[in-house]
N, CA, C and O of each residue as an XYZ file, in Angstrom:
796
protein
N      -2.532     51.118    -31.208
C      -1.238     50.258    -30.636
C      -1.563     50.043    -29.244
O      -1.037     49.090    -28.669
N      -2.508     50.944    -28.514
C      -2.356     50.853    -27.067
C      -3.515     49.569    -26.884
O      -3.680     48.637    -26.097
N      -4.046     49.989    -27.823
C      -5.570     48.766    -27.740
C      -4.922     47.217    -28.144
O      -5.586     46.276    -27.707
N      -4.021     46.959    -28.723
C      -3.535     45.823    -29.377
C      -2.721     45.068    -27.974
O      -2.764     43.886    -27.632
N      -2.017     46.173    -27.359
C      -1.039     45.697    -25.860
C      -1.799     45.787    -24.902
O      -1.281     45.312    -23.892
N      -3.238     46.352    -24.676
C      -4.152     45.903    -23.773
C      -4.792     44.427    -24.270
O      -4.915     43.542    -23.423
N      -5.121     44.228    -25.404
C      -5.488     42.731    -25.553
C      -4.611     41.962    -25.392
O      -4.791     40.995    -24.652
N      -3.552     42.142    -25.959
C      -2.246     41.168    -25.607
C      -2.257     40.890    -23.757
O      -1.991     39.739    -23.409
N      -2.436     41.509    -23.091
C      -2.269     41.862    -21.695
C      -3.171     40.790    -21.187
O      -3.019     39.797    -20.476
N      -4.382     41.478    -21.950
C      -5.748     40.872    -20.921
C      -5.691     39.445    -21.481
O      -5.593     38.754    -20.468
N      -5.700     38.678    -22.482
C      -5.226     37.585    -23.333
C      -4.493     36.778    -22.314
O      -5.006     35.744    -21.887
N      -3.082     37.269    -21.812
C      -2.297     36.561    -20.720
C      -2.937     36.335    -20.207
O      -3.442     35.218    -20.321
N      -3.387     37.268    -19.241
C      -4.062     37.323    -17.984
C      -4.824     36.248    -17.873
O      -4.496     35.406    -17.036
N      -5.812     36.073    -18.555
C      -6.848     34.877    -19.014
C      -6.443     33.722    -19.073
O      -6.958     32.751    -18.519
N      -5.233     33.737    -19.931
C      -4.631     32.118    -19.867
C      -4.195     31.894    -18.722
O      -4.416     30.750    -18.323
N      -3.570     32.663    -17.932
C      -3.261     32.455    -16.392
C      -4.246     32.215    -15.679
O      -4.059     31.266    -14.918
N      -5.346     32.750    -15.605
C      -6.901     32.101    -15.041
C      -7.190     31.062    -15.289
O      -7.370     30.121    -14.516
N      -7.293     31.108    -16.658
C      -7.677     29.536    -16.835
C      -6.623     28.549    -16.498
O      -7.194     27.496    -16.214
N      -5.378     28.428    -16.407
C      -4.686     27.573    -16.004
C      -4.427     27.266    -14.670
O      -3.860     26.303    -14.153
N      -4.940     28.253    -14.215
C      -5.002     27.946    -12.375
C      -6.098     27.560    -12.228
O      -6.158     26.701    -11.348
N      -7.197     27.837    -12.770
C      -8.561     27.152    -12.451
C      -8.581     25.935    -12.763
O      -9.436     25.330    -12.116
N      -7.979     25.264    -13.517
C      -7.697     24.015    -14.411
C      -6.820     23.132    -13.136
O      -7.005     21.964    -12.795
N      -6.073     23.874    -12.724
C      -5.173     23.137    -11.604
C      -6.017     23.070    -10.432
O      -6.067     22.001     -9.825
N      -6.575     23.897    -10.097
C      -7.485     23.930     -8.475
C      -8.800     22.780     -8.924
O      -9.196     21.853     -8.218
N      -9.210     23.084    -10.027
C      -9.978     21.556    -10.230
C      -9.687     20.571    -10.023
O     -10.443     19.805     -9.426
N      -8.095     20.102    -10.568
C      -8.246     18.957    -10.960
C      -7.440     18.328     -9.279
O      -7.554     17.170     -8.876
N      -6.740     19.338     -8.620
C      -6.298     18.934     -7.169
C      -7.464     18.494     -6.329
O      -7.228     17.584     -5.535
N      -8.810     19.037     -6.372
C     -10.295     19.187     -6.066
C     -10.855     17.327     -6.016
O     -11.410     16.576     -5.214
N     -10.290     17.262     -7.402
C     -11.193     16.260     -8.185
C     -10.577     15.051     -7.966
O     -11.017     14.078     -8.578
N      -9.391     14.876     -7.008
C      -8.527     13.749     -7.348
C      -7.830     14.230     -5.760
O      -7.867     15.276     -5.111
N      -7.233     12.946     -5.558
C      -6.044     12.733     -4.297
C      -5.510     11.273     -4.235
O      -6.019     10.188     -4.518
N      -4.603     11.555     -3.879
C      -3.440     10.530     -3.758
C      -2.959      9.672     -2.317
O      -2.689     10.256     -1.267
N      -2.927      8.673     -2.435
C      -2.071      8.013     -1.075
C      -1.018      7.665     -1.625
O      -0.933      7.094     -2.712
N      -0.134      7.985     -0.911
C       1.396      7.829     -0.840
C       1.828      6.592      0.001
O       1.258      6.262      1.041
N       3.084      5.820     -0.648
C       3.905      4.905     -0.186
C       3.651      5.356      1.488
O       3.089      4.625      2.303
N       4.080      6.427      1.719
C       4.248      6.840      3.592
C       2.694      6.334      4.298
O       2.459      5.706      5.330
N       1.795      6.904      3.255
C       0.334      6.666      3.867
C       0.061      5.448      4.326
O      -0.321      5.243      5.478
N       0.281      4.337      3.246
C       0.254      2.408      3.462
C       1.332      2.459      4.583
O       1.056      1.917      5.653
N       2.318      2.956      4.455
C       3.097      2.430      5.834
C       2.949      2.741      6.584
O       3.411      2.017      7.466
N       2.457      3.611      6.937
C       1.732      4.277      8.288
C       0.588      3.543      9.060
O       0.464      3.227     10.244
N      -0.249      3.378      7.887
C      -1.298      2.051      8.473
C      -0.818      1.150      8.702
O      -1.248      0.687      9.759
N       0.343      0.240      7.996
C       0.356     -0.739      8.345
C       1.023     -0.933      9.367
O       0.712     -1.861     10.114
N       2.459      0.168      9.743
C       3.192     -0.099     11.442
C       1.822      0.444     12.639
O       1.889      0.220     13.848
N       0.758      1.107     12.024
C       0.137      0.706     12.997
C      -0.490     -0.652     13.623
O      -0.735     -0.948     14.793
N      -0.625     -1.227     12.650
C      -1.040     -2.848     13.060
C      -0.302     -3.551     13.007
O      -0.781     -4.685     12.983
N       1.482     -3.506     12.941
C       2.409     -4.697     13.392
C       2.099     -5.656     14.253
O       2.270     -6.860     14.059
N       1.608     -5.114     15.285
C       1.551     -5.542     16.462
C       0.468     -6.779     16.446
O       0.280     -7.592     17.351
N      -0.235     -6.696     15.089
C      -1.005     -7.610     14.830
C      -0.969     -8.969     13.833
O      -1.632     -9.968     13.553
N       0.287     -8.278     13.503
C       1.101     -9.429     12.235
C       1.863    -10.100     12.986
O       3.038     -9.752     13.098
N       1.268    -11.442     13.811
C       1.827    -12.379     14.740
C       1.142    -13.408     14.761
O      -0.083    -13.316     14.838
N       1.725    -14.531     14.703
C       1.089    -16.003     14.413
C       1.672    -16.734     15.200
O       2.897    -16.613     15.176
N       1.047    -17.845     16.274
C       1.997    -19.075     16.932
C       1.624    -20.770     15.742
O       0.658    -21.525     15.638
N       2.410    -20.724     15.359
C       2.081    -21.820     14.328
C       3.405    -23.308     14.443
O       3.471    -23.508     15.655
N       4.095    -24.026     13.943
C       5.052    -24.928     13.865
C       5.506    -25.312     12.467
O       4.894    -25.191     11.406
N       6.842    -25.855     12.732
C       7.567    -26.072     11.375
C       8.181    -27.471     11.686
O       8.968    -27.713     12.601
N       7.824    -28.110     11.021
C       8.099    -29.720     10.975
C       8.068    -29.863     12.665
O       9.030    -30.066     13.405
N       6.497    -29.671     13.062
C       6.547    -30.037     14.315
C       6.895    -29.446     15.832
O       6.701    -29.793     16.998
N       7.637    -28.149     14.991
C       8.672    -27.443     15.958
C       7.785    -26.287     16.646
O       7.067    -25.746     15.805
N       7.683    -25.925     17.534
C       6.529    -24.464     18.241
C       7.176    -23.278     17.440
O       8.373    -23.110     17.673
N       6.628    -22.483     16.596
C       7.254    -21.500     16.479
C       6.372    -20.180     16.158
O       5.329    -20.203     15.504
N       7.079    -18.799     16.841
C       6.209    -17.610     17.131
C       6.218    -16.564     16.133
O       6.843    -15.554     16.456
N       5.751    -16.572     15.166
C       6.201    -15.805     13.937
C       5.872    -13.813     13.978
O       4.717    -13.549     13.644
N       6.332    -13.156     14.165
C       6.232    -12.006     14.514
C       6.885    -10.865     13.413
O       7.669    -11.374     12.612
N       6.705     -9.652     13.291
C       7.229     -8.539     12.247
C       7.735     -7.527     13.074
O       7.267     -7.099     14.128
N       8.885     -7.151     12.389
C       9.644     -6.077     13.205
C       9.789     -4.467     12.214
O      10.063     -3.345     12.639
N       9.527     -4.851     10.993
C       9.501     -3.489     10.324
C       8.740     -3.863      8.787
O       8.586     -5.016      8.385
N       8.302     -2.607      8.031
C       7.928     -2.523      6.778
C       8.345     -1.594      6.224
O       8.703     -0.562      6.792
N       8.374     -1.807      4.938
C       8.402     -0.620      3.734
C       7.755     -0.956      2.363
O       7.788     -1.937      1.621
N       7.121      0.325      2.329
C       6.202     -0.018      0.991
C       6.575      0.532     -0.080
O       6.767      1.745      0.015
N       6.758      0.038     -1.134
C       6.949      0.681     -2.667
C       5.902      0.300     -3.394
O       5.467     -0.834     -3.591
N       5.334      1.879     -3.979
C       3.845      1.544     -5.004
C       4.606      2.122     -6.467
O       5.239      3.123     -6.807
N       4.104      0.773     -7.128
C       4.426      0.624     -8.421
C       5.805      0.576     -8.694
O       6.256      1.582     -9.242
N       6.532     -0.273     -8.466
C       8.059     -0.306     -8.444
C       8.397     -0.710     -9.706
O       8.049     -1.877     -9.891
N       9.115     -0.044    -10.960
C       9.253     -0.597    -12.061
C       7.917     -0.174    -13.131
O       7.463     -0.827    -14.070
N       7.436      1.351    -12.527
C       5.964      0.995    -13.666
C       5.151      0.238    -13.330
O       4.062      0.488    -13.849
N       5.154     -0.700    -12.610
C       4.149     -2.476    -12.430
C       3.185     -1.674    -11.420
O       3.558     -0.824    -10.612
N       1.906     -2.109    -11.627
C       0.463     -1.788    -11.101
C       0.452     -2.873     -9.824
O      -0.501     -3.637     -9.673
N       1.341     -2.867     -9.127
C       1.415     -3.629     -7.712
C       1.953     -2.751     -6.441
O       2.499     -1.677     -6.695
N       1.841     -3.100     -5.313
C       2.337     -2.300     -4.239
C       2.971     -3.740     -3.637
O       2.429     -4.837     -3.508
N       4.513     -3.237     -3.279
C       5.618     -3.966     -3.040
C       5.722     -3.489     -1.435
O       5.686     -2.358     -0.950
N       5.879     -4.919     -0.750
C       6.176     -4.980      1.214
C       7.721     -5.568      1.000
O       8.136     -6.468      0.270
N       8.186     -4.962      1.644
C       9.790     -5.427      2.290
C       9.832     -5.702      3.741
O      10.012     -4.825      4.586
N       9.702     -6.632      3.930
C       9.534     -6.734      5.734
C      10.675     -7.563      6.513
O      11.191     -8.622      6.155
N      10.961     -6.732      7.787
C      11.759     -8.023      8.439
C      10.991     -8.458      9.496
O      10.031     -7.885     10.011
N      11.410     -9.350      9.734
C      10.851    -10.728     10.839
C      11.353    -11.165     11.801
O      12.568    -11.335     11.699
N      10.882    -11.442     12.778
C      11.461    -12.428     13.439
C      10.637    -13.920     14.030
O       9.500    -13.697     14.445
N      11.122    -15.457     14.106
C      10.355    -16.459     14.236
C      11.494    -17.246     15.091
O      12.571    -17.800     14.873
N      10.447    -16.919     16.427
C      11.114    -17.518     17.677
C      11.093    -18.813     17.402
O       9.972    -18.978     16.922
N      11.708    -19.963     17.411
C      11.706    -21.008     17.298
C      12.331    -21.525     18.899
O      13.429    -21.228     19.368
N      11.439    -22.236     19.432
C      11.002    -22.839     20.633
C      11.708    -24.468     20.751
O      10.888    -25.349     20.493
N      12.963    -24.908     21.066
C      13.234    -26.187     20.953
C      14.260    -26.762     22.875
O      15.320    -26.432     23.407
N      13.442    -27.441     23.131
C      14.134    -27.825     24.948
C      14.194    -27.151     25.773
O      14.865    -27.282     26.797
N      13.276    -26.031     25.378
C      13.339    -24.736     26.951
C      14.029    -24.055     26.230
O      14.327    -23.166     27.029
N      14.732    -23.677     24.902
C      15.753    -23.057     24.424
C      14.936    -22.030     23.260
O      13.956    -22.475     22.661
N      15.395    -20.747     23.030
C      14.367    -19.858     21.776
C      15.461    -19.995     21.177
O      16.505    -20.250     21.776
N      15.364    -19.822     19.715
C      16.233    -19.095     18.228
C      15.012    -18.434     17.815
O      13.852    -18.702     17.500
N      16.040    -17.137     18.003
C      15.305    -15.980     17.073
C      15.851    -15.737     15.474
O      16.677    -14.892     15.128
N      15.176    -16.689     14.630
C      15.729    -16.553     13.133
C      15.299    -15.399     12.657
O      14.312    -14.818     13.107
N      16.002    -14.987     11.719
C      15.461    -13.257     11.426
C      15.076    -13.870      9.885
O      15.453    -14.957      9.445
N      14.568    -13.278      9.471
C      13.517    -13.294      7.963
C      13.061    -12.159      7.116
O      11.978    -11.593      7.260
N      13.916    -11.880      6.268
C      13.574    -11.008      5.382
C      12.839    -11.583      4.123
O      13.217    -12.475      3.363
N      11.694    -10.840      4.101
C      10.629    -11.216      3.074
C      10.409     -9.795      1.683
O      10.517     -8.591      1.918
N      10.165    -10.273      0.624
C       9.629     -9.262     -0.224
C       8.532     -9.886     -1.101
O       8.584    -10.832     -1.886
N       7.350     -8.940     -0.674
C       6.008     -9.588     -1.117
C       5.226     -8.307     -2.199
O       5.564     -7.130     -2.068
N       4.271     -8.687     -3.142
C       3.959     -8.237     -3.978
C       2.609     -8.115     -3.840
O       2.424     -9.156     -3.209
N       1.257     -7.514     -3.978
C       0.102     -7.503     -3.923
C      -0.757     -6.702     -4.879
O      -0.172     -5.658     -5.165
N      -1.843     -6.803     -5.431
C      -3.001     -6.249     -6.145
C      -3.784     -5.262     -5.263
O      -4.680     -5.732     -4.562
N      -3.464     -3.561     -5.217
C      -4.281     -2.507     -4.906
C      -6.175     -2.780     -4.959
O      -6.657     -2.706     -6.089
N      -6.883     -2.992     -4.121
C      -7.918     -3.396     -4.553
C      -8.787     -2.358     -3.510
O      -8.689     -2.493     -2.290
N      -9.511     -1.472     -4.031
C     -10.451     -0.620     -3.167
C     -12.247     -0.910     -3.166
O     -13.029     -0.872     -4.115
N     -12.485     -1.187     -1.778
C     -13.920     -1.509     -1.751
C     -14.408     -0.254     -1.643
O     -13.906      0.650     -0.975
N     -15.307     -0.204     -2.245
C     -16.338      1.102     -2.256
C     -17.322      1.550     -1.589
O     -17.850      2.659     -1.520
N     -17.530      0.470     -1.058
C     -19.074      0.198      0.223
C     -18.008      0.369      1.832
O     -18.604      0.885      2.777
N     -16.900      0.053      2.011
C     -16.050      0.334      3.026
C     -15.541      1.455      2.653
O     -15.487      2.267      3.576
N     -15.056      1.906      1.441
C     -14.088      3.210      1.796
C     -12.639      2.868      1.963
O     -11.807      3.758      2.139
N     -12.313      1.580      1.911
C     -11.158      1.334      2.482
C     -10.321      0.872      1.054
O     -10.905      0.784     -0.026
N      -8.985      0.615      1.213
C      -7.981      0.448      0.405
C      -7.310     -1.086      0.800
O      -7.202     -1.170      2.023
N      -6.957     -1.996      0.276
C      -6.565     -2.966      0.336
C      -5.590     -3.673     -0.460
O      -5.765     -3.753     -1.676
N      -4.495     -4.241      0.140
C      -3.766     -5.201     -0.745
C      -3.557     -6.694     -0.766
O      -2.817     -7.265      0.035
N      -4.277     -7.334     -1.767
C      -4.295     -8.603     -1.679
C      -3.705     -9.451     -2.894
O      -2.968     -9.021     -3.781
N      -4.085    -10.478     -2.773
C      -3.072    -11.743     -3.617
C      -1.456    -11.057     -3.654
O      -0.834    -10.318     -4.417
N      -1.223    -11.671     -2.537
C       0.166    -11.181     -2.297
C       0.632    -12.636     -2.860
O       0.100    -13.740     -2.744
N       2.123    -12.118     -3.675
C       2.850    -13.461     -3.528
C       4.223    -12.980     -3.492
O       4.599    -11.838     -3.754
N       4.830    -13.835     -3.188
C       6.457    -14.037     -2.549
C       7.542    -13.823     -3.711
O       7.677    -14.639     -4.622
N       8.468    -12.400     -3.572
C       9.641    -12.048     -4.337
C      10.842    -12.685     -3.982
O      11.710    -13.247     -4.650
N      10.685    -12.451     -2.657
C      12.112    -12.791     -1.986
C      11.990    -13.299     -0.378
O      11.021    -13.014      0.325
N      13.370    -14.261      0.172
C      12.900    -14.523      1.316
C      14.570    -14.757      1.948
O      15.282    -15.303      1.106
N      15.011    -14.560      2.759
C      16.087    -14.689      3.301
C      15.855    -15.423      4.688
O      14.793    -15.219      5.276
N      16.853    -16.311      5.261
C      16.303    -16.860      6.445
C      17.893    -16.897      7.419
O      18.649    -17.806      7.078
N      18.317    -16.117      8.390
C      19.077    -16.080      8.913
C      18.643    -17.149     10.390
O      18.110    -16.663     11.388
N      18.946    -18.435     10.283
C      18.675    -19.406     11.628
C      19.230    -19.385     12.508
O      19.050    -20.363     13.232
N      20.123    -18.426     12.962
C      20.533    -18.345     14.170
C      21.350    -19.099     15.005
O      21.656    -18.792     16.157
N      21.689    -20.067     14.411
C      22.730    -20.900     15.220
C      21.378    -22.502     15.027
O      21.751    -23.671     14.928
N      20.376    -22.195     15.025
C      19.295    -23.486     14.851
C      19.679    -24.415     13.695
O      19.765    -23.940     12.562
N      20.012    -26.257     14.016
C      20.138    -26.769     12.866
C      18.944    -27.547     11.635
O      18.989    -28.412     10.759
N      18.091    -26.757     12.145
C      16.844    -27.887     11.450
C      16.522    -26.876     10.299
O      17.126    -25.817     10.128
N      15.422    -27.373      9.482
C      15.053    -26.745      8.043
C      14.069    -26.009      8.678
O      13.105    -26.342      9.367
N      14.631    -24.624      8.200
C      13.501    -23.994      8.341
C      12.861    -23.288      6.860
O      12.121    -22.309      6.955
N      13.033    -23.574      6.192
C      12.601    -23.413      4.825
C      11.203    -23.141      4.693
O      10.850    -22.211      3.969
N      10.548    -23.686      5.169
C       8.785    -23.314      4.692
C       8.600    -22.138      5.768
O       7.439    -22.126      6.178
N       9.281    -21.298      6.256
C       9.056    -20.533      7.189
C       8.622    -18.931      6.298
O       8.083    -17.919      6.746
N       9.083    -19.224      5.011
C       8.437    -18.053      4.051
C       7.321    -18.143      3.800
O       6.543    -17.223      3.550
N       7.004    -19.862      3.858
C       5.428    -19.826      3.594
C       4.518    -19.740      4.358
O       3.362    -19.753      3.935
N       4.795    -19.634      5.649
C       4.230    -19.532      6.651
C       3.887    -18.015      6.852
O       2.729    -17.600      6.896
N       4.711    -17.434      6.939
C       4.884    -15.533      6.818
C       3.747    -15.470      5.656
O       2.816    -14.766      6.048
N       3.568    -15.896      4.578
C       2.807    -15.533      3.110
C       1.424    -15.958      3.552
O       0.558    -15.136      3.251
N       0.952    -17.150      4.258
C       0.089    -17.482      4.495
C      -0.474    -15.967      5.718
O      -1.430    -15.202      5.588
N       0.362    -16.020      6.588
C       0.130    -14.817      7.760
C      -0.017    -13.775      7.099
O      -1.201    -13.479      7.260
N       0.657    -12.707      6.170
C       0.275    -11.587      5.669
C      -1.198    -11.660      4.452
O      -1.823    -10.628      4.207
N      -1.502    -12.746      3.927
C      -2.396    -12.926      2.888
C      -3.694    -12.814      3.940
O      -4.519    -11.900      3.985
N      -3.642    -13.762      4.596
C      -4.820    -13.754      5.576
C      -5.453    -12.491      6.718
O      -6.624    -12.283      7.038
N      -4.214    -11.795      7.150
C      -4.192    -10.503      7.800
C      -4.696     -9.351      6.872
O      -5.562     -8.641      7.383
N      -4.176     -8.931      5.162
C      -4.484     -8.160      4.814
C      -5.681     -8.416      3.595
O      -6.102     -7.526      2.856
N      -6.074     -9.700      3.577
C      -7.636     -9.870      2.947
C      -8.836     -9.429      3.780
O      -9.932     -9.441      3.220
N      -8.757     -9.045      5.038
C      -9.855     -8.486      6.076
C      -9.155     -7.663      6.313
O      -9.712     -7.546      7.404
N      -8.113     -6.622      6.363
C      -7.981     -5.256      6.857
C      -7.399     -4.760      6.270
O      -6.389     -5.199      5.722
N      -8.054     -3.166      6.150
C      -7.768     -2.179      4.893
C      -6.231     -1.521      5.285
O      -5.908     -1.393      6.466
N      -5.473     -1.185      4.353
C      -4.174     -0.791      4.695
C      -4.455      0.757      4.925
O      -3.805      1.339      5.793
N      -5.436      1.464      4.149
C      -5.609      3.166      3.910
C      -7.283      3.052      4.126
O      -7.972      2.208      3.554
N      -7.810      4.092      5.088
C      -9.041      4.271      5.361
C      -9.566      5.343      4.411
O      -9.977      6.321      5.036
N      -9.657      5.434      3.302
C      -9.992      6.551      2.633
C     -11.337      8.049      2.806
O     -11.658      9.080      2.215
N     -11.785      7.111      4.214
C     -12.716      8.548      4.854
C     -11.704      9.526      5.445
O     -12.201     10.587      5.823
N     -10.352      9.384      5.608
C      -9.766      9.713      6.545
C      -8.643     10.676      5.415
O      -7.544     11.045      5.831
N      -9.183     11.035      3.774
C      -8.537     11.372      2.938
C      -8.144     13.000      3.714
O      -8.831     13.376      4.664
N      -6.888     13.938      3.142
C      -5.777     14.623      3.638
C      -6.881     15.068      2.463
O      -7.528     14.468      1.605
N      -6.722     16.568      2.940
C      -7.190     17.676      2.313
C      -8.387     18.048      2.076
O      -8.592     18.846      1.161
N      -9.686     17.425      3.044
C     -10.500     17.628      2.966
C     -11.754     17.160      1.377
O     -12.769     17.575      0.819
N     -10.950     16.282      1.315
C     -11.395     15.566     -0.197
C     -12.216     14.504      0.194
O     -12.771     13.762     -0.616
N     -12.347     14.370      1.846
C     -13.013     13.263      1.930
C     -14.436     12.448      1.194
O     -14.742     11.257      1.259
N     -15.127     13.568      0.504
C     -16.664     13.675      0.020
C     -15.864     12.897     -1.338
O     -16.501     11.855     -1.493
N     -15.094     12.934     -2.062
C     -14.812     11.853     -2.569
C     -15.240     10.720     -2.319
O     -15.953     10.055     -3.071
N     -14.926     10.468     -1.473
C     -15.240      8.704     -1.252
C     -16.359      8.033     -1.658
O     -16.522      6.847     -1.944
N     -17.103      8.963     -1.639
C     -19.039      8.831     -1.938
C     -19.236      8.436     -3.542
O     -20.226      7.872     -4.007
N     -18.283      8.783     -4.135
C     -18.402      8.577     -5.817
C     -17.749      7.398     -6.438
O     -16.718      7.151     -5.812
N     -17.948      6.530     -7.468
C     -17.680      6.194     -7.928
C     -16.123      6.577     -8.120
O     -15.853      7.725     -8.472
N     -15.170      5.709     -7.911
C     -13.367      6.242     -8.249
C     -13.037      5.119     -9.329
O     -13.507      3.993     -9.495
N     -11.889      5.962    -10.118
C     -11.336      5.182    -10.698
C      -9.532      5.063     -9.759
O      -8.929      5.893     -9.079
N      -9.272      3.983    -10.073
C      -7.808      3.986     -9.128
C      -6.818      3.881    -10.320
O      -7.167      3.255    -11.320
N      -5.581      4.477    -10.252
C      -4.034      4.405    -11.281
C      -3.192      4.475    -10.069
O      -3.476      4.908     -8.953
N      -2.208      4.010    -10.474
C      -1.053      3.336     -9.628
C      -0.283      4.115    -10.743
O      -0.620      4.199    -11.924
N       1.187      4.857     -9.946
C       1.737      5.557    -10.311
C       2.964      5.293     -9.249
O       2.733      5.005     -8.075
N       4.551      5.445     -9.885
C       5.787      5.428     -8.931
C       5.628      6.124     -7.309
O       6.045      7.275     -7.177
N       5.115      5.525     -6.275
C       5.150      6.374     -5.524
C       3.660      6.534     -4.566
O       3.527      6.762     -3.363
N       2.663      6.315     -5.622
C       1.708      6.911     -5.338
C       0.364      6.239     -5.612
O       0.532      5.729     -6.720
N      -0.753      5.989     -5.249
C      -2.122      5.687     -6.091
C      -2.610      6.855     -6.067
O      -2.357      7.724     -5.232
N      -3.331      6.931     -6.980
C      -4.426      8.312     -7.419
C      -5.953      7.647     -7.681
O      -6.217      6.630     -8.323
N      -6.730      8.416     -7.081
C      -7.648      8.299     -7.074
C      -8.602      9.682     -7.743
O      -8.548     10.752     -7.137
N      -9.535      9.550     -9.133
C     -10.276     10.239     -9.368
C     -11.622      9.671     -9.649
O     -11.876      8.514     -9.983
N     -12.593     10.837     -9.428
C     -14.126     10.270     -9.985
C     -14.113      9.559    -11.302
O     -13.417      9.693    -12.308
N     -15.096      8.763    -10.984
C     -15.612      8.006    -12.373
C     -17.046      8.319    -13.161
O     -18.065      7.630    -13.116
N     -16.856      9.420    -13.815
C     -18.245      9.862    -14.598
C     -18.426      9.398    -15.748
O     -19.308      9.899    -16.446
N     -17.762      8.494    -16.157
C     -17.903      7.564    -17.280
C     -17.880      5.938    -17.129
O     -16.935      5.222    -16.797
N     -19.630      5.470    -17.583
C     -19.433      4.381    -16.922
C     -18.504      3.522    -17.670
O     -18.292      2.379    -17.266
N     -17.776      4.099    -19.016
C     -16.643      3.039    -19.349
C     -15.459      3.370    -19.177
O     -14.656      3.307    -20.108
N     -15.102      3.805    -17.912
C     -14.040      3.775    -17.305
C     -13.649      2.641    -16.559
O     -14.505      2.015    -15.934
N     -12.406      2.281    -16.544
C     -12.095      1.341    -15.672
C     -11.833      1.767    -14.108
O     -10.927      2.440    -13.618
N     -13.035      1.084    -13.473
C     -13.393      1.226    -11.695
C     -12.357      0.992    -11.239
O     -11.594      0.286    -11.898
N     -11.936      1.503     -9.924
C     -11.034      0.912     -8.908
C     -11.757     -0.385     -8.512
O     -12.892     -0.530     -8.059
N     -10.664     -1.423     -8.840
C     -10.827     -2.792     -7.990
C     -11.646     -2.942     -7.041
O     -11.708     -4.016     -6.444
């Protein structure tokens, strides 16, 4: 009877140790990039998201005030950006600060050589323009902002994987698979050539 009890206790301990080991291995062989990580990376670059352009021959300065990031909205494999922007229209020495709200969606892309995460192929999902008293047609402002975001994010990563938290930067030297989940992007080593690589 005592031997049976001892065997059961030992078995339970071994099972718990196994489960704990699996958890540790899983945490060591993967890491996540969260919405907050991407958002912080973009906010550090927000001053560079500006451009002088023109709409119907009228000078306009495009700038971005704030950005919110949503990873995997509605369980889709995209990264959504919500931007509050200001388009300063200059007419006859007067400035009209038109407020622009934009919704954008793009595809996460991991560059293995650069060890960097990009968001590319942006599409416009929403645009609202408050012209602040300006009577001209500013509907093309959304297209100007689309061009600004697409050209900038094509060459500037939203996250540098070398700085992965938790001391897991060594994973960035391995082929990685990328999985988009609500709120985060998960990277895991790609051991099997048949697996889908990070794009």
